[in-house]
C-alpha positions in Angstrom: -26.8 54.4 -16.4 -28.0 50.6 -15.4 -24.7 49.3 -16.8 -22.7 51.7 -14.5 -25.2 50.6 -11.7 -23.8 47.1 -12.2 -20.3 47.7 -12.9 -20.2 49.6 -9.7 -22.5 47.4 -7.2 -21.8 44.2 -8.5 -18.2 43.8 -7.4 -19.0 44.9 -3.8 -21.9 42.1 -3.7 -19.6 39.2 -5.3 -16.1 40.1 -3.8 -17.3 39.5 0.1 -19.0 36.5 -0.8 -15.9 35.0 -2.6 -13.7 36.3 0.5 -16.4 34.4 3.2 -16.2 31.5 0.8 -12.2 31.1 0.8 -12.2 31.8 4.5 -14.7 28.6 5.2 -12.8 26.5 2.8 -9.2 27.3 4.6 -10.6 27.0 8.2 -12.4 23.5 7.0 -8.8 22.4 5.3 -7.2 23.4 8.6 -9.3 21.5 10.8 -8.7 18.4 8.4 -4.9 19.0 8.5 -5.2 18.8 12.4 -7.3 15.9 12.6 -4.8 13.8 10.7 -1.9 14.7 13.4 -4.1 13.0 16.2 -3.0 9.4 17.0 -5.1 7.0 19.4 -2.3 5.8 21.4 -4.1 2.8 22.7 -5.4 1.7 19.2 -1.5 2.1 17.9 -0.4 -0.2 20.7 -3.0 -2.8 20.5 -2.9 -3.2 16.7 0.9 -4.3 17.4 1.2 -8.3 17.6 4.7 -9.0 18.9 7.7 -6.7 19.1 10.8 -5.8 20.8 11.7 -5.7 24.5 10.3 -2.1 25.0 7.1 -3.0 23.1 6.4 -5.7 25.1 7.3 -3.6 28.3 4.8 -1.2 27.2 2.2 -4.0 26.3 2.5 -5.2 30.0 1.9 -1.8 31.2 -1.2 -1.7 29.3 -2.4 -4.9 29.9 -2.1 -6.2 26.4 -1.0 -9.7 25.8 0.9 -9.1 22.3 2.5 -6.4 20.5 5.0 -5.7 17.6 6.9 -2.7 16.2 
């Protein structure tokens, strides 16, 4: 009787915990993927040293002395 109880009840306890854990891991991975796509434009432009005419014009607009492609 005790074995039947474990066979019937244990999956109903383990499966929801497993599904919630998978959902948490999926959401966490999605947040990390989204954070990789974010670019700080000011840092990107400031790290450039000397570049073509377009980069130099952008640097002048942003008050940056040196810029590179």
